[in-house]
Z-matrix of the N, CA and C atoms (Angstrom, degrees):
N
C 1 1.446
C 2 1.536 1 111.51
N 3 1.343 2 115.97 1 -40.14
C 4 1.464 3 120.15 2 179.54
C 5 1.518 4 111.00 3 -62.83
N 6 1.336 5 117.24 4 -36.36
C 7 1.465 6 120.81 5 179.50
C 8 1.518 7 110.83 6 -65.39
N 9 1.310 8 117.59 7 -39.96
C 10 1.465 9 121.57 8 179.88
C 11 1.524 10 110.21 9 -64.36
N 12 1.317 11 117.08 10 -44.59
C 13 1.467 12 121.39 11 179.16
C 14 1.530 13 109.53 12 -63.53
N 15 1.330 14 116.95 13 -41.24
C 16 1.461 15 120.96 14 179.20
C 17 1.527 16 110.73 15 -64.40
N 18 1.312 17 117.63 16 -43.68
C 19 1.461 18 121.53 17 178.90
C 20 1.531 19 110.48 18 -62.44
N 21 1.322 20 117.51 19 -44.02
C 22 1.473 21 120.90 20 178.66
C 23 1.523 22 110.35 21 -63.33
N 24 1.334 23 117.39 22 -41.66
C 25 1.465 24 120.85 23 179.91
C 26 1.531 25 110.93 24 -63.72
N 27 1.332 26 117.72 25 -43.68
C 28 1.464 27 121.24 26 179.72
C 29 1.529 28 109.71 27 -65.54
N 30 1.325 29 117.38 28 -44.13
C 31 1.455 30 121.73 29 179.50
C 32 1.532 31 110.62 30 -60.82
N 33 1.333 32 117.45 31 -44.82
C 34 1.461 33 122.03 32 178.66
C 35 1.534 34 110.57 33 -62.44
N 36 1.313 35 117.26 34 -41.46
C 37 1.470 36 121.45 35 178.85
C 38 1.527 37 110.69 36 -63.31
N 39 1.322 38 117.31 37 -41.25
C 40 1.463 39 120.54 38 179.32
C 41 1.522 40 111.27 39 -64.48
N 42 1.327 41 117.61 40 -39.52
C 43 1.457 42 120.67 41 179.14
C 44 1.528 43 112.17 42 -69.07
N 45 1.315 44 116.82 43 -32.35
C 46 1.465 45 119.81 44 -177.50
C 47 1.523 46 112.44 45 -78.98
N 48 1.312 47 118.17 46 -12.09
C 49 1.462 48 121.92 47 -179.17
C 50 1.519 49 111.08 48 -98.52
N 51 1.304 50 116.96 49 39.17
C 52 1.461 51 121.87 50 -179.60
C 53 1.522 52 109.52 51 -69.17
N 54 1.310 53 116.81 52 129.17
C 55 1.463 54 122.01 53 178.96
C 56 1.514 55 110.69 54 -83.17
N 57 1.321 56 115.69 55 146.66
C 58 1.460 57 121.66 56 173.22
C 59 1.520 58 108.20 57 -71.68
N 60 1.338 59 117.92 58 137.63
C 61 1.462 60 119.30 59 179.97
C 62 1.528 61 111.12 60 -59.04
N 63 1.319 62 115.44 61 141.16
C 64 1.457 63 120.31 62 179.57
C 65 1.516 64 109.54 63 -87.32
N 66 1.317 65 116.23 64 88.16
C 67 1.455 66 120.38 65 173.18
C 68 1.521 67 108.18 66 -146.45
N 69 1.297 68 114.54 67 165.20
C 70 1.465 69 120.46 68 -173.98
C 71 1.524 70 112.41 69 -104.98
N 72 1.323 71 118.29 70 18.65
C 73 1.469 72 120.50 71 -179.95
C 74 1.527 73 112.40 72 -53.04
N 75 1.314 74 117.33 73 -36.97
C 76 1.471 75 121.16 74 -177.29
C 77 1.519 76 112.85 75 -68.19
N 78 1.337 77 117.39 76 -8.38
C 79 1.460 78 121.33 77 179.90
C 80 1.521 79 113.01 78 -105.26
N 81 1.323 80 117.41 79 7.05
C 82 1.466 81 120.11 80 -177.69
C 83 1.525 82 112.67 81 -81.61
N 84 1.319 83 118.61 82 -21.61
C 85 1.464 84 122.25 83 175.77
C 86 1.524 85 108.86 84 -139.02
N 87 1.338 86 115.09 85 156.50
C 88 1.460 87 120.29 86 177.58
C 89 1.512 88 111.65 87 125.75
N 90 1.344 89 114.49 88 -168.64
C 91 1.460 90 122.38 89 178.69
C 92 1.522 91 108.15 90 -115.05
N 93 1.330 92 115.36 91 134.46
C 94 1.454 93 122.12 92 -173.32
C 95 1.522 94 110.17 93 -131.53
N 96 1.320 95 115.23 94 166.13
C 97 1.462 96 120.62 95 176.56
C 98 1.524 97 109.52 96 -138.87
N 99 1.325 98 114.59 97 135.51
C 100 1.460 99 120.98 98 166.09
C 101 1.523 100 104.61 99 -104.59
N 102 1.333 101 118.19 100 115.38
C 103 1.463 102 119.27 101 -178.43
C 104 1.525 103 112.06 102 -69.13
N 105 1.319 104 115.49 103 157.70
C 106 1.464 105 120.67 104 178.09
C 107 1.521 106 109.09 105 -66.93
N 108 1.306 107 115.35 106 140.94
C 109 1.464 108 121.97 107 179.51
C 110 1.503 109 110.70 108 126.76
N 111 1.326 110 116.62 109 167.92
C 112 1.466 111 122.83 110 179.37
C 113 1.527 112 112.02 111 52.48
N 114 1.323 113 117.21 112 40.64
C 115 1.459 114 121.39 113 177.10
C 116 1.520 115 114.42 114 86.11
N 117 1.328 116 118.30 115 6.77
C 118 1.463 117 121.73 116 -178.48
C 119 1.519 118 110.70 117 -119.48
N 120 1.326 119 116.07 118 145.17
C 121 1.452 120 122.05 119 164.16
C 122 1.521 121 105.83 120 -87.66
N 123 1.322 122 118.49 121 156.05
C 124 1.456 123 120.12 122 177.96
C 125 1.529 124 108.31 123 -55.95
N 126 1.324 125 115.57 124 126.78
C 127 1.454 126 121.63 125 -176.47
C 128 1.521 127 109.51 126 -128.24
N 129 1.322 128 116.42 127 130.89
C 130 1.463 129 122.47 128 172.87
C 131 1.521 130 107.13 129 -102.38
N 132 1.325 131 115.68 130 131.79
C 133 1.464 132 122.08 131 -177.71
C 134 1.523 133 108.90 132 -121.92
N 135 1.324 134 115.54 133 131.28
C 136 1.468 135 121.06 134 175.79
C 137 1.523 136 106.94 135 -118.74
N 138 1.348 137 116.01 136 122.78
C 139 1.468 138 121.14 137 179.77
C 140 1.513 139 110.39 138 -115.36
N 141 1.324 140 114.69 139 128.24
C 142 1.466 141 122.21 140 175.06
C 143 1.517 142 106.87 141 -142.04
N 144 1.318 143 115.86 142 124.68
C 145 1.463 144 121.55 143 179.55
C 146 1.523 145 110.18 144 52.34
N 147 1.321 146 117.44 145 -117.35
C 148 1.467 147 120.78 146 -176.46
C 149 1.527 148 112.19 147 -106.16
N 150 1.335 149 117.07 148 19.24
C 151 1.472 150 122.01 149 -178.24
C 152 1.529 151 109.98 150 -118.83
N 153 1.326 152 114.95 151 139.16
C 154 1.458 153 121.56 152 173.33
C 155 1.523 154 107.82 153 -126.50
N 156 1.324 155 116.58 154 126.76
C 157 1.469 156 122.25 155 177.01
C 158 1.520 157 107.52 156 -109.72
N 159 1.329 158 116.22 157 127.69
C 160 1.457 159 121.70 158 -179.64
C 161 1.518 160 109.51 159 -115.57
N 162 1.346 161 115.45 160 129.40
C 163 1.465 162 121.67 161 177.82
C 164 1.524 163 108.04 162 -118.98
N 165 1.341 164 116.01 163 121.64
C 166 1.457 165 121.33 164 177.28
C 167 1.521 166 108.64 165 -153.35
N 168 1.315 167 114.77 166 148.18
C 169 1.461 168 122.07 167 -174.03
C 170 1.526 169 108.34 168 45.43
N 171 1.328 170 118.16 169 -120.67
C 172 1.467 171 119.97 170 179.11
C 173 1.531 172 110.71 171 -111.72
N 174 1.340 173 116.96 172 24.25
C 175 1.467 174 121.64 173 -177.08
C 176 1.519 175 111.37 174 -114.55
N 177 1.312 176 114.53 175 151.27
C 178 1.466 177 122.36 176 170.98
C 179 1.528 178 106.07 177 -132.99
N 180 1.327 179 115.72 178 121.52
C 181 1.464 180 121.14 179 179.03
C 182 1.524 181 108.92 180 -117.12
N 183 1.330 182 115.70 181 143.79
C 184 1.452 183 121.46 182 176.12
C 185 1.523 184 107.91 183 -115.58
N 186 1.328 185 115.09 184 129.13
C 187 1.454 186 121.23 185 -177.55
C 188 1.524 187 109.43 186 -128.63
N 189 1.330 188 115.70 187 151.91
C 190 1.460 189 118.98 188 169.50
C 191 1.518 190 106.05 189 -87.42
N 192 1.328 191 115.89 190 146.15
C 193 1.460 192 120.77 191 177.62
C 194 1.516 193 107.91 192 -124.92
N 195 1.326 194 115.86 193 127.98
C 196 1.460 195 121.84 194 179.21
C 197 1.529 196 107.86 195 -124.50
N 198 1.328 197 115.77 196 117.37
C 199 1.462 198 121.26 197 -179.74
C 200 1.521 199 109.39 198 -85.79
N 201 1.326 200 116.43 199 121.13
C 202 1.469 201 121.49 200 175.81
C 203 1.526 202 109.39 201 -78.10
N 204 1.330 203 116.29 202 -41.82
C 205 1.462 204 123.91 203 174.76
C 206 1.526 205 106.90 204 -159.79
N 207 1.311 206 118.41 205 -167.30
C 208 1.466 207 120.46 206 -176.48
C 209 1.529 208 114.11 207 -68.73
N 210 1.325 209 118.18 208 -11.58
C 211 1.458 210 120.29 209 -175.11
C 212 1.524 211 114.29 210 -125.06
N 213 1.324 212 118.06 211 1.83
C 214 1.471 213 121.71 212 179.07
C 215 1.524 214 109.60 213 -138.26
N 216 1.333 215 115.64 214 134.88
C 217 1.459 216 120.21 215 172.54
C 218 1.519 217 109.70 216 -146.05
N 219 1.327 218 114.58 217 161.87
C 220 1.462 219 121.31 218 -179.67
C 221 1.519 220 109.00 219 -122.77
N 222 1.331 221 115.64 220 134.75
C 223 1.458 222 122.61 221 176.66
C 224 1.527 223 108.70 222 -109.31
N 225 1.317 224 116.08 223 140.38
C 226 1.473 225 121.17 224 178.17
C 227 1.524 226 107.71 225 -136.27
N 228 1.312 227 116.70 226 124.04
C 229 1.463 228 122.62 227 179.66
C 230 1.532 229 109.45 228 -63.40
N 231 1.332 230 117.64 229 128.15
C 232 1.456 231 120.69 230 -179.86
C 233 1.527 232 112.72 231 -77.51
N 234 1.325 233 117.28 232 -32.20
C 235 1.468 234 121.80 233 179.98
C 236 1.526 235 108.81 234 -129.51
N 237 1.347 236 117.42 235 75.49
C 238 1.469 237 120.17 236 -176.62
C 239 1.529 238 111.81 237 -63.14
N 240 1.333 239 114.73 238 140.05
C 241 1.466 240 120.88 239 179.88
C 242 1.529 241 111.93 240 -106.14
N 243 1.335 242 116.40 241 -11.21
C 244 1.464 243 120.75 242 178.81
C 245 1.527 244 108.39 243 -147.65
N 246 1.322 245 115.99 244 172.42
C 247 1.474 246 120.74 245 -178.60
C 248 1.525 247 111.22 246 -63.16
N 249 1.325 248 117.41 247 -38.33
C 250 1.468 249 119.96 248 -179.66
C 251 1.536 250 111.36 249 -67.59
N 252 1.336 251 116.98 250 -29.64
C 253 1.474 252 121.09 251 177.91
C 254 1.528 253 111.94 252 -67.16
N 255 1.327 254 117.38 253 -17.12
C 256 1.464 255 120.61 254 -178.82
C 257 1.530 256 112.16 255 -80.13
N 258 1.328 257 117.23 256 -20.31
C 259 1.463 258 121.04 257 -179.41
C 260 1.528 259 110.52 258 -77.90
N 261 1.326 260 116.88 259 141.28
C 262 1.466 261 119.18 260 176.74
C 263 1.526 262 110.46 261 -70.73
N 264 1.318 263 115.44 262 155.00
C 265 1.460 264 121.83 263 176.27
C 266 1.525 265 106.70 264 -109.78
N 267 1.321 266 116.25 265 118.90
C 268 1.462 267 122.20 266 -179.37
C 269 1.532 268 108.04 267 -96.47
N 270 1.338 269 116.01 268 121.29
C 271 1.458 270 121.10 269 -175.13
C 272 1.519 271 109.67 270 -116.00
N 273 1.323 272 114.84 271 133.22
C 274 1.467 273 121.90 272 176.77
C 275 1.524 274 108.08 273 -120.32
N 276 1.326 275 116.99 274 124.81
C 277 1.463 276 121.65 275 176.49
C 278 1.525 277 107.06 276 -81.19
N 279 1.337 278 116.29 277 123.50
C 280 1.468 279 120.70 278 -174.47
C 281 1.523 280 113.46 279 -105.99
N 282 1.342 281 117.99 280 -20.42
C 283 1.466 282 120.18 281 -178.76
C 284 1.525 283 108.75 282 -156.00
N 285 1.331 284 116.32 283 133.46
C 286 1.465 285 121.80 284 -179.92
C 287 1.521 286 111.68 285 -110.04
N 288 1.300 287 115.54 286 140.85
C 289 1.458 288 124.00 287 167.88
C 290 1.520 289 106.46 288 -125.24
N 291 1.325 290 117.36 289 179.99
C 292 1.467 291 120.22 290 -177.85
C 293 1.524 292 111.76 291 -60.26
N 294 1.333 293 118.20 292 -48.85
C 295 1.464 294 122.32 293 -175.41
C 296 1.530 295 113.11 294 -120.52
N 297 1.320 296 118.03 295 20.18
C 298 1.460 297 120.07 296 179.76
C 299 1.525 298 110.01 297 -157.01
N 300 1.329 299 113.94 298 165.26
C 301 1.462 300 118.77 299 171.43
C 302 1.519 301 109.65 300 -148.77
N 303 1.319 302 115.22 301 151.52
C 304 1.457 303 122.06 302 173.66
C 305 1.521 304 107.49 303 -95.29
N 306 1.327 305 115.25 304 149.00
C 307 1.456 306 119.20 305 -176.72
C 308 1.519 307 111.25 306 -142.66
N 309 1.335 308 113.70 307 163.44
C 310 1.457 309 122.86 308 169.91
C 311 1.522 310 106.44 309 -125.42
N 312 1.321 311 117.08 310 132.54
C 313 1.460 312 121.82 311 -178.61
C 314 1.521 313 110.35 312 -124.28
N 315 1.331 314 115.26 313 139.57
C 316 1.461 315 122.28 314 178.12
C 317 1.517 316 107.41 315 -128.69
N 318 1.333 317 116.88 316 128.78
C 319 1.469 318 121.42 317 177.22
C 320 1.521 319 108.52 318 -88.94
N 321 1.331 320 115.41 319 124.15
C 322 1.465 321 120.77 320 179.36
C 323 1.510 322 111.71 321 59.00
N 324 1.323 323 115.04 322 -130.66
C 325 1.462 324 120.67 323 -178.82
C 326 1.529 325 110.93 324 -112.58
N 327 1.320 326 116.77 325 26.40
C 328 1.463 327 119.84 326 -178.67
C 329 1.530 328 110.21 327 -73.45
N 330 1.314 329 115.70 328 168.41
C 331 1.463 330 121.87 329 176.69
C 332 1.523 331 111.38 330 -96.29
N 333 1.332 332 117.28 331 -3.67
C 334 1.459 333 121.60 332 -177.83
C 335 1.528 334 109.88 333 -81.55
N 336 1.327 335 116.68 334 123.92
C 337 1.462 336 122.60 335 -179.91
C 338 1.524 337 108.48 336 -110.39
N 339 1.334 338 116.34 337 122.14
C 340 1.463 339 122.43 338 176.67
C 341 1.523 340 107.07 339 -99.12
N 342 1.334 341 116.94 340 127.53
C 343 1.463 342 121.39 341 179.34
C 344 1.514 343 109.51 342 -107.39
N 345 1.330 344 116.22 343 151.07
C 346 1.452 345 120.47 344 178.07
C 347 1.509 346 111.71 345 -168.66
N 348 1.326 347 115.08 346 -175.47
C 349 1.460 348 121.49 347 178.96
C 350 1.523 349 108.97 348 -138.17
N 351 1.321 350 115.83 349 137.82
C 352 1.463 351 123.12 350 179.92
C 353 1.522 352 108.23 351 -115.79
N 354 1.344 353 115.81 352 136.03
C 355 1.453 354 121.97 353 178.61
C 356 1.515 355 110.12 354 -114.45
N 357 1.317 356 117.61 355 132.63
C 358 1.455 357 121.20 356 176.57
C 359 1.530 358 107.82 357 -82.09
N 360 1.356 359 116.31 358 124.37
C 361 1.458 360 119.58 359 -178.12
C 362 1.517 361 112.85 360 -111.19
N 363 1.361 362 118.24 361 -17.63
C 364 1.461 363 123.23 362 175.02
C 365 1.507 364 109.17 363 -149.23
N 366 1.323 365 115.97 364 148.55
C 367 1.471 366 120.34 365 177.91
C 368 1.494 367 112.59 366 -77.28
């Protein structure tokens, strides 16, 4: 009888420890923040459908966002103001948390990788 109770307890414990799927779907829409530091000014990001609006300092930029999969997306400036703004930004999500993710971004085909972290502040 003790073995049966132990088996049921272990089975119940295993079922209750279900992991949340590792995907970035929860970051495809909403309001986000990149805090100031590590080469960034405080940036507020609003994502809706295929549009991303970025507010930082006294600028507002609108970009298209195209998700390749749950961990890679590409940003393209809709109204580029310089030659570098015309290059796409390739973003790779490298680490997920409940309300944030770490990323690596590359502009165009350069070898320079910018790292940072984005926090979701509103759904």
